[in-house]
C-alpha positions in Angstrom: 125.5 81.5 113.0 124.2 78.5 114.6 121.7 76.2 113.5 118.2 77.3 115.6 119.0 80.4 113.9 119.7 79.8 110.6 116.3 77.7 111.0 113.9 80.9 112.7 115.3 82.9 109.8 114.2 80.5 106.8 110.9 80.0 108.8 110.6 84.1 108.7 111.9 83.7 105.1 108.7 81.2 103.7 106.3 83.2 105.5 107.1 86.6 104.3 107.0 84.6 101.0 103.5 83.3 101.4 101.8 86.7 103.2 103.4 88.7 100.3 103.1 86.1 97.6 106.4 86.3 96.9 108.2 84.0 94.5 111.5 83.1 93.9 115.4 84.0 96.3 115.0 86.6 98.4 117.7 89.5 97.2 118.5 92.3 98.6 118.7 95.1 96.0 120.2 98.0 97.7 120.0 100.0 101.0 118.1 102.9 101.7 117.6 105.3 104.9 114.0 106.3 105.8 114.3 110.4 106.2 115.6 111.7 109.0 112.8 114.4 108.9 110.2 111.9 108.6 107.7 111.5 111.6 108.0 108.0 113.8 105.1 106.0 111.5 103.6 103.0 113.1 103.1 99.7 111.5 99.8 98.4 109.7 98.7 94.7 108.4 101.2 94.9 105.5 103.8 98.2 106.5 107.0 97.8 108.1 107.1 100.2 111.1 109.4 103.3 110.6 112.0 105.4 112.5 113.7 108.1 111.3 117.2 107.6 110.5 116.3 103.8 109.7 118.3 102.1 107.3 116.2 99.3 105.7 117.1 96.7 103.0 115.1 96.8 99.7 113.1 93.8 98.6 111.9 94.8 95.9 110.1 98.6 94.0 106.9 97.6 93.9 105.2 100.0 92.4 105.3 104.4 92.5 104.2 104.9 96.0 105.7 102.2 97.8 108.9 99.8 98.3 109.1 96.3 100.2 111.6 96.2 102.6 113.2 94.4 105.3 114.2 95.2 108.6 117.0 94.5 110.4 115.1 92.2 112.6 114.4 89.9 109.7 110.7 91.8 109.5 109.3 92.9 106.1 106.4 95.0 105.2 106.1 98.1 102.7 107.3 101.2 102.7 106.4 104.8 101.1 108.9 105.8 98.8 108.6 109.5 100.3 109.9 109.3 103.3 113.3 107.1 101.4 116.5 108.4 101.0 119.1 106.6 99.0 122.5 105.6 100.9 
């Protein structure tokens, strides 16, 4: 990884921590897949846009309805638990 790419990732991680009031280091708990039968969903203010069959990194199990996830492009947001399947 180049120095420029590393700094960009650090900046995105700091932005995530500020936006979601997340404290501590960002650790991936597990990976989950968006249900292939689910419809494509557009993202919102803090929600991730979803595509069926997409694999996401789980950062935090926030409550019974939502999970805080990260996409491969280092975009963060909430995802409904109902559309997530374990790998």
